C-alpha positions in Angstrom: -7.5 13.2 -22.9 -11.3 12.7 -22.7 -12.1 12.2 -19.0 -15.8 11.5 -19.7 -15.0 8.9 -22.4 -12.1 7.3 -20.5 -8.7 8.3 -19.1 -6.1 7.6 -16.4 -5.3 9.9 -13.5 -2.2 9.3 -11.4 -2.4 10.5 -7.9 0.1 10.5 -5.0 -2.3 9.4 -2.3 -1.9 11.5 0.9 -1.2 10.0 4.3 -4.2 9.2 6.5 -6.7 8.9 3.7 -8.3 5.8 2.3 -8.0 5.0 -1.4 -11.7 5.6 -1.8 -11.4 8.9 0.0 -8.7 10.0 -2.4 -10.9 8.9 -5.3 -13.9 10.8 -3.9 -11.9 14.0 -3.6 -10.5 13.8 -7.1 -13.9 12.8 -8.6 -15.5 15.8 -6.9 -13.0 18.2 -8.3 -13.1 16.7 -11.8 -16.9 16.5 -11.9 -17.1 20.1 -10.9 -14.7 21.2 -13.6 -16.4 19.1 -16.3 -19.9 20.3 -15.2 -21.2 16.8 -14.7 -23.1 15.4 -11.7 -20.8 12.4 -11.1 -17.8 11.4 -13.2 -17.5 7.6 -13.5 -14.3 6.7 -11.7 -12.6 3.7 -10.0 -9.1 3.0 -8.6 -6.6 0.2 -9.3 -4.8 -1.3 -6.3 -5.9 -0.2 -2.9 -3.5 1.6 -0.5 -3.9 1.5 3.3 -4.8 4.8 4.9 -1.4 5.1 6.5 0.4 4.5 3.2 1.2 7.1 0.5 2.1 6.9 -3.1 1.0 5.8 -6.6 -2.8 5.4 -6.9 -4.2 5.0 -10.5 -7.6 6.3 -11.0 -9.6 5.3 -14.1 -12.5 7.2 -15.6 -15.3 6.3 -18.1 -14.5 3.2 -20.2 -11.0 3.0 -18.7 -12.5 1.5 -15.6 -12.7 -1.7 -17.5 -8.9 -1.9 -17.3 -8.8 -1.8 -13.5 -8.5 -5.6 -13.1 -5.6 -5.8 -15.6 -3.8 -2.8 -13.9 -4.0 -4.6 -10.6 -2.0 -7.5 -12.0 1.0 -5.3 -12.6 4.0 -5.5 -10.3 4.4 -2.8 -7.6 7.3 -1.2 -5.8 7.4 0.1 -2.3 9.6 1.9 0.1 8.9 0.8 3.7 10.3 1.6 7.2 10.1 -0.9 10.0 10.4 -0.5 13.7 12.1 -3.6 15.2 11.5 -4.8 18.7 7.8 -4.4 18.9 4.5 -5.4 17.3 1.0 -3.9 16.9 -2.2 -5.7 16.1 -2.5 -4.0 12.7 1.2 -4.4 11.9 1.5 -0.7 11.4 0.9 2.6 13.4 -2.9 2.4 13.2 -2.8 0.6 16.6 -0.5 1.0 19.6 2.3 -1.4 20.6 1.0 -4.6 22.2 4.3 -6.5 22.7 8.0 -5.6 22.9 11.0 -7.9 22.3 14.8 -7.9 22.8 16.8 -6.5 19.9 20.4 -6.7 21.1 21.1 -9.7 18.9 20.1 -7.9 15.7 22.8 -6.9 13.3 22.9 -5.7 9.7 24.2 -9.1 8.7 21.3 -10.9 10.4 18.8 -8.7 8.6 20.4 -9.4 5.2 20.2 -13.1 5.9 16.6 -12.9 7.0 15.5 -11.0 4.0 16.8 -13.7 1.6 14.0 -16.1 2.7 11.3 -13.7 1.4 12.5 -13.6 -2.2 10.4 -15.5 -4.8 7.1 -17.3 -4.3 6.1 -17.4 -0.7 3.0 -18.0 1.5 1.7 -15.0 3.4 -1.1 -14.6 5.9 -2.9 -11.3 5.3 -3.4 -8.8 8.2 -6.6 -9.3 10.2 -7.1 -5.5 9.9 -7.5 -5.8 6.1 -10.3 -5.8 3.5 -10.0 -9.6 3.0 -13.5 -11.2 3.0 -14.2 -13.7 5.8 -17.6 -15.5 5.6 -19.0 -12.5 3.7 -17.6 -9.9 6.0 -14.5 -7.7 5.8 -11.8 -8.9 8.2 -11.1 -5.5 9.6 -14.8 -5.0 10.6 -14.8 -8.3 12.4 -11.5 -7.5 14.1 -12.7 -4.1 15.3 -15.8 -5.7 16.8 -13.5 -8.1 18.8 -14.5 -11.2 16.8 -12.2 -14.1 16.1 -10.5 -13.7 12.7 -8.5 -16.5 11.2 -7.1 -15.9 7.8 -5.4 -18.5 5.6 -2.0 -18.1 4.0 -2.0 -17.4 0.3 0.7 -17.5 -2.3 2.4 -14.1 -3.2 5.5 -13.2 -5.2 8.3 -11.0 -4.1 10.7 -10.2 -7.0 13.1 -8.0 -5.1 13.7 -7.0 -1.5 16.6 -4.8 -0.6 17.7 -3.3 2.7 18.2 0.4 2.1 19.1 1.5 5.6 19.5 0.2 9.2 20.0 2.3 12.3 21.1 0.1 15.3 20.6 3.0 17.7 16.8 3.2 17.0 16.4 -0.3 15.6 14.7 1.0 12.5 15.3 -0.4 9.1 14.1 0.5 5.6 13.5 -1.7 2.6 12.6 -1.5 -1.1 10.3 -4.2 -2.2 9.1 -5.2 -5.7 6.2 -7.6 -5.5 3.2 -9.0 -7.3 -0.6 -8.7 -6.8 -2.0 -9.3 -3.3 1.2 -8.8 -1.3 0.7 -7.1 2.0 3.8 -5.1 3.1 2.4 -5.0 6.6 2.4 -8.8 6.7 5.9 -8.8 5.3 7.0 -6.5 8.2 5.4 -8.9 10.7 7.1 -11.9 9.1 10.5 -10.1 9.0 10.1 -9.4 12.7 9.4 -13.1 13.3 12.4 -14.1 11.3 14.6 -11.8 13.4 13.1 -13.0 16.7 12.3 -9.4 17.6 8.9 -8.5 16.2 8.4 -5.5 13.8 5.8 -3.2 12.5 5.5 -0.6 9.7 6.1 3.0 10.6 5.9 4.3 7.0 5.0 2.9 3.6 5.1 4.5 0.1 4.1 2.9 -3.2 6.7 4.3 -5.6 5.6 2.4 -8.7 2.6 0.5 -10.1 3.4 -1.1 -13.4 5.1 1.6 -15.5 3.6 4.5 -13.4 6.1 6.0 -11.0 5.5 8.4 -8.2 7.2 11.2 -10.2 4.3 10.8 -12.7 1.7 11.5 -10.0 -0.2 14.6 -9.1 -0.8 15.7 -5.5 -4.2 17.1 -4.3 -2.7 20.6 -4.6 -1.3 20.2 -8.1 -4.2 18.2 -9.5 -6.6 21.2 -10.3 -4.1 23.0 -12.4 -2.9 19.8 -14.1 -6.5 18.9 -14.9 -7.2 22.3 -16.5 -4.1 22.1 -18.6 -4.8 18.6 -19.8 -8.5 19.3 -20.4 -7.8 22.5 -22.4 -5.3 20.7 -24.6 -7.6 17.8 -25.4 
């Protein structure tokens, strides 16, 4: 594996860090080990800071494959809190509204999830990197500006309820989806469908294309893995 020429690095992105922040850390470690000033590197498929999981980093000429990699389907495990909403649809912001949940049952959730299978229209979160008149939506939102985003077509191949706790009104889902799907927006829309509001409390990308989370290195395991791969090249 020639990292200078072009290679793929699979990282389990830590919680609380941006995808670029994860890339910057790995690039620093790799550049230092290769004795180069700055290893050429990019990432395929951005993860929110509060999400964890599969992040594919491409080095050298492999960066030309980033666009193609982003077209691959993705799989996520997500946990939703029902009965409340936040402006960002996750835990980045505090709860702004609460809603009744007594009417929610497992059967109602299963019925609601059915409407999200297949090709659907989805409005991205205002706290996202979507461009609005040349500006990132999240930057406009944080400045208190009016942000209106249009719905766009996305594809959800599979959506499965993996757990539901009526005592805490938390539910977990497994989602397989196409490019451009926001799981935060899906959480918002599931809350609307249930008449209760919802926001993400955790999100993990477990697969991107054929790369699974079991194939990924953590920040702690990466240095040793890198040495082993580089020495065997």
